[in-house]
C-alpha positions in Angstrom: 175.0 108.5 165.1 170.8 109.0 164.2 168.8 111.2 162.5 166.7 113.5 164.2 163.7 115.6 163.3 164.0 119.1 165.3 161.0 121.3 165.5 160.6 124.5 167.0 157.5 126.7 167.4 156.7 130.6 167.1 157.9 131.6 170.9 161.3 129.7 169.8 162.1 131.8 166.9 160.4 135.0 168.3 163.1 137.1 167.6 166.6 137.2 166.2 168.1 136.3 169.5 165.8 133.5 169.9 166.8 132.1 166.5 170.5 132.2 167.5 169.6 130.2 170.4 167.7 127.5 168.1 171.0 127.4 165.9 172.6 126.5 169.1 170.5 123.6 169.6 171.0 122.4 166.3 174.6 122.6 166.2 174.8 120.5 169.6 173.3 117.6 167.6 175.4 118.1 164.2 178.5 118.2 166.8 177.5 114.8 167.9 177.4 113.4 164.6 173.7 113.1 163.8 171.9 113.8 160.7 169.7 116.3 161.2 166.5 118.2 159.9 165.0 121.0 161.2 161.1 122.3 161.1 160.2 126.0 162.2 157.0 127.9 162.8 156.5 131.4 162.1 157.8 133.8 164.8 155.2 134.3 167.4 152.3 136.6 166.6 153.3 136.6 162.9 150.7 134.2 161.7 148.1 136.2 163.3 149.5 139.5 162.0 149.3 138.1 158.5 145.7 136.6 158.9 144.7 139.8 160.0 146.0 141.3 156.7 143.8 139.0 154.7 140.7 139.3 156.7 140.9 142.7 156.6 141.7 143.4 153.1 138.0 143.1 151.5 137.0 146.2 153.8 140.2 148.1 152.6 138.8 147.5 149.2 135.4 148.8 150.1 133.5 145.3 150.3 131.4 144.4 153.2 131.5 140.3 152.3 133.9 139.1 154.1 135.3 137.1 151.3 138.7 135.9 150.1 140.5 133.4 147.7 141.5 130.5 150.3 144.6 129.8 147.8 145.7 133.7 148.5 145.3 133.3 152.1 147.5 130.5 151.9 150.1 132.4 150.1 150.3 135.1 152.5 150.4 133.2 155.9 152.6 130.7 155.1 155.1 133.4 154.4 156.0 133.8 157.9 157.8 130.2 158.2 159.4 131.1 155.3 160.9 133.8 156.9 162.1 131.8 159.7 163.5 128.8 158.0 166.0 131.7 155.8 166.8 133.4 159.2 167.7 130.2 160.8 169.6 128.8 157.8 171.5 131.8 157.8 172.6 131.8 161.6 173.7 128.2 161.3 175.7 129.0 157.9 177.3 131.9 160.6 178.5 129.1 163.0 180.2 127.1 159.8 177.3 124.8 159.6 176.0 123.4 156.2 172.7 124.0 155.7 170.1 125.4 153.8 166.6 126.4 153.9 163.4 124.1 152.1 159.9 125.4 151.4 157.0 122.9 151.7 156.9 122.9 147.9 160.5 121.8 147.3 160.4 118.5 149.5 157.6 118.2 148.1 155.4 118.0 150.9 152.1 116.9 148.8 148.4 117.5 150.3 144.8 118.0 149.4 143.2 121.1 148.2 141.6 121.8 151.2 143.5 125.2 151.5 143.8 126.8 154.8 143.2 123.3 156.7 145.0 121.0 154.0 145.9 117.2 154.9 149.2 115.4 154.2 149.0 112.8 151.7 153.0 112.6 151.0 156.2 113.6 151.3 159.3 112.6 149.1 162.2 112.3 151.6 164.9 111.3 149.2 166.6 114.3 148.6 166.3 115.5 152.0 168.1 112.1 153.4 170.9 112.2 150.6 171.5 115.9 151.8 171.8 115.0 155.3 173.8 112.0 154.6 176.2 114.5 153.2 176.2 116.5 156.4 173.7 119.2 155.4 171.1 120.4 157.6 167.7 120.6 156.0 165.4 123.7 157.7 162.1 123.2 156.5 159.7 125.9 156.6 156.4 123.5 158.6 152.8 124.5 158.1 152.8 123.9 154.6 152.8 121.8 151.4 151.9 121.7 147.7 148.4 120.9 147.0 147.1 118.9 143.3 146.3 122.6 142.1 150.2 123.1 142.0 149.5 125.9 144.6 150.9 126.1 148.0 148.6 125.1 150.9 148.6 125.3 154.5 148.2 123.2 156.9 146.1 124.5 159.5 147.0 125.8 163.1 149.4 124.0 164.9 150.3 122.6 161.4 154.2 122.9 161.9 153.8 119.8 164.5 152.2 118.1 162.1 154.9 118.9 158.9 157.4 117.7 161.6 156.1 114.4 162.7 155.4 113.6 159.1 158.9 114.4 157.9 160.3 112.3 160.5 158.3 109.3 159.0 158.9 110.0 155.8 163.0 110.1 156.6 162.7 107.3 158.8 164.3 109.7 161.7 165.0 107.9 165.0 163.1 110.5 166.9 161.1 113.6 166.4 161.8 116.2 169.0 159.3 119.3 169.6 161.3 122.2 171.4 158.2 124.4 172.7 158.1 126.9 176.1 157.4 124.1 178.1 160.0 121.3 179.3 157.5 118.4 178.7 154.1 116.9 179.4 153.1 117.4 182.9 150.2 115.7 184.9 147.7 118.8 184.6 148.3 122.3 184.4 151.0 123.6 186.6 149.3 126.8 186.8 146.4 125.2 188.2 147.8 122.6 190.2 151.6 123.6 191.3 152.1 120.3 192.4 151.9 119.0 189.0 154.6 116.5 187.7 156.7 116.1 184.4 155.9 113.0 182.7 159.1 111.0 181.6 157.0 109.0 179.2 153.4 109.3 177.7 151.7 106.5 175.7 150.5 107.8 172.0 146.9 107.0 173.0 147.2 109.0 176.5 148.7 111.9 174.5 145.9 112.1 171.8 143.6 112.1 174.4 145.2 115.1 176.6 145.8 116.9 173.2 142.2 116.8 172.5 140.9 117.3 175.9 142.3 120.7 176.3 146.2 120.1 177.0 148.3 122.5 174.3 151.7 121.2 174.0 150.9 119.3 171.1 148.5 119.7 168.2 145.9 116.9 168.0 146.9 116.1 164.2 150.2 115.7 165.0 150.1 113.0 167.6 147.6 110.6 165.3 150.3 111.0 162.8 152.9 109.6 165.5 150.9 107.3 166.6 150.4 105.7 163.5 153.7 105.6 162.3 155.3 104.7 165.6 157.5 107.9 165.3 159.0 108.5 169.2 158.3 111.9 170.0 160.1 114.4 172.3 158.5 117.3 173.6 161.4 119.5 175.0 162.3 122.8 176.4 164.1 125.3 174.0 165.2 127.7 176.7 167.3 125.6 178.4 171.1 126.0 177.9 171.7 123.7 174.7 175.0 123.2 176.7 173.7 121.7 179.5 174.2 118.6 180.9 172.1 115.6 179.4 170.6 118.0 176.6 172.3 115.7 173.7 171.8 112.5 175.5 170.5 110.4 172.5 167.8 108.3 174.0 167.0 109.7 176.8 166.8 113.6 176.5 165.2 116.0 179.2 161.5 116.1 178.7 158.8 113.7 178.1 158.8 110.9 175.7 155.4 110.2 173.6 155.9 106.5 172.4 153.9 103.3 172.0 152.9 101.9 175.7 155.0 98.5 175.0 157.9 100.9 175.9 156.0 102.1 179.6 157.1 99.4 181.8 155.0 100.5 184.9 151.9 101.8 183.6 150.2 104.2 186.0 146.4 103.9 186.6 145.8 107.4 185.6 148.4 109.4 183.8 146.8 113.1 184.0 144.2 115.4 184.5 143.1 117.6 181.3 140.5 120.4 181.3 138.6 122.2 178.1 137.1 125.4 179.4 134.0 127.3 177.4 132.0 124.4 176.7 127.9 124.8 176.2 125.1 122.5 176.6 122.0 121.9 174.4 119.2 119.9 175.6 116.4 119.0 173.0 113.5 118.1 175.3 110.7 115.4 174.5 111.8 114.1 171.4 110.1 110.9 169.2 112.2 107.9 170.2 112.1 106.4 166.7 114.7 105.4 164.1 116.6 108.8 162.3 116.2 111.1 165.1 120.0 111.3 166.0 120.8 111.8 162.2 117.9 114.2 162.0 119.8 116.3 164.7 123.6 115.5 164.2 123.6 115.7 160.2 122.5 119.4 160.0 125.0 120.1 162.7 128.0 118.3 161.1 127.2 120.2 157.8 127.6 123.3 159.5 131.0 122.2 160.9 129.6 122.2 164.5 131.8 119.9 166.7 129.6 118.0 169.2 131.2 116.4 171.7 129.6 114.5 174.8 126.0 113.3 174.0 123.5 111.9 176.7 120.2 110.4 175.9 117.5 109.8 178.2 114.3 107.8 177.4 110.9 107.8 178.7 109.7 105.0 180.8 107.0 104.0 178.1 109.5 104.3 175.5 107.6 107.1 173.4 109.8 110.1 174.0 113.5 111.0 174.9 115.5 114.0 175.9 118.8 114.4 174.1 121.9 116.5 175.6 125.0 117.2 174.2 128.0 119.9 174.2 129.3 122.0 171.8 132.6 125.1 172.0 130.6 128.3 173.6 131.7 130.2 170.4 129.3 127.6 168.6 126.6 127.6 170.6 124.3 130.4 168.9 125.0 129.1 165.3 124.4 125.5 166.6 120.9 127.0 168.2 120.0 128.6 164.5 120.9 125.2 162.8 118.4 123.3 165.4 115.5 125.8 165.0 116.0 125.7 161.3 115.2 121.9 161.3 113.1 121.7 164.2 110.0 120.2 162.1 112.6 117.7 160.8 113.4 116.9 164.5 110.5 117.3 166.1 111.4 118.4 169.7 109.1 120.5 171.9 111.5 122.4 174.0 115.4 123.6 173.3 117.4 124.8 176.2 120.9 125.8 176.1 123.6 126.9 178.9 127.2 128.0 178.4 130.2 128.7 180.5 130.6 124.9 181.3 134.0 123.1 181.8 134.8 119.5 180.9 137.4 118.0 183.1 138.9 114.5 182.0 140.5 111.8 183.7 143.0 109.9 181.2 144.9 106.7 181.8 146.2 104.0 179.6 146.1 101.8 183.4 142.3 102.4 183.4 141.6 99.3 181.0 142.7 96.9 183.8 141.5 98.6 186.6 137.7 99.0 188.2 136.7 101.9 190.2 138.4 104.7 188.6 135.0 106.4 187.9 133.9 106.0 191.0 136.9 107.6 193.1 136.2 110.6 191.1 132.5 110.9 191.7 133.1 110.5 195.2 135.7 113.1 195.5 133.7 115.4 193.4 130.7 115.0 195.5 132.5 115.3 198.8 133.7 119.1 197.8 130.2 119.8 196.7 131.0 119.8 192.9 127.5 118.3 190.3 128.1 116.5 187.6 126.4 117.6 184.7 127.2 114.9 182.2 129.4 111.7 181.9 131.0 109.9 179.1 133.4 107.1 179.4 135.8 105.3 176.7 138.5 102.9 177.5 141.1 105.1 179.0 139.3 108.3 179.8 136.6 109.7 181.7 135.0 113.1 180.9 132.8 115.0 183.4 131.0 118.3 182.5 130.4 120.5 185.3 130.2 124.3 185.9 132.7 126.8 184.8 133.3 128.3 188.5 134.3 124.8 189.9 137.2 124.0 187.2 140.4 124.5 189.5 138.9 122.9 192.7 138.0 119.9 190.4 141.3 119.7 188.8 143.0 119.9 192.0 140.8 117.3 193.8 140.9 114.9 190.9 145.0 115.1 190.7 145.2 114.4 194.4 142.7 111.6 194.6 144.6 109.4 192.1 148.1 110.3 193.7 149.7 112.5 190.7 150.8 115.2 193.2 152.7 112.5 194.7 157.1 112.3 193.4 
């Protein structure tokens, strides 16, 4: 017998038939004798609908200002998960399973006061553990908790993944199964490279890089939590037959295991290729090379909540001037340019330039720590395809390359092949 947390995303609970299918997955684990908690998202598209209602209400009321109380925003948008948790509890009860729904405040999941993007501070899992021990399935509304102001607080986009991993850590679950519309984590996007392979295992650090660099399988904060608390996490498909052979395998269910790298006996040099579209590059030319210039640039950008990624600095031969180039999401480029122009006197640049429509392609693998020549292979392969590199950043387990957008798919396929990821 094991203690399992199962999480189902919006596409998995998109309608009543799919909720019934989710109940069959849960029943399989209950029938096997496991203690089970379930975390659910809102039905697919429901959160966007609720957000739209909130954002349009000021306009309906005759206000031109897009203002709304963040606490009331949370009260509205969290209702999607409340509906799903109740419906799934009803479905399980109709199958003869002892189940009840829980809202975030009932556990409670305690969060900070950042309504709309709250962070989990503490979860009291004692009552849920006791009830699971008595054979009851806990169906928990994801994406929500209780703030210090005693108001419901939501965790931001992808928050149900975070809820599931945090609950798994709180109840000391043997594993956390994240059910989604894909059957695991692949070496790259199968829509771009049909030869992409599903990974049997991937290390927490690798998954964190994949998630932060464009892979949409898991939300970054959930991977961070899993890594910190060492929660073994399986990515699985909710659309496979719940009663198919192997689906109830306790130690190795079908899907991809995200785990500590010590569990991966044979570590590949490169595990996967990720990509992020809609990157923009901003360059500040002929800055004075003096202490504090970087703070003068990136401080105001941080205050404006603009995420800066790749940073490249080039210093003149005499050391008096420098060029600073960095990337931001394309959607933030106009805002970033305004901030930089407002601070031109303090920063002291001569010229500001920008370019949108770029793509960041990343090579990821914990095996890179002990292998030389990984970067050189990437640069040579891209050069052979006539792909120009605009910027490069590296870490112990990652190489990120900035290129022109039209070359994205060619670059992904090229790198996927050069590292042998298309071989079974």
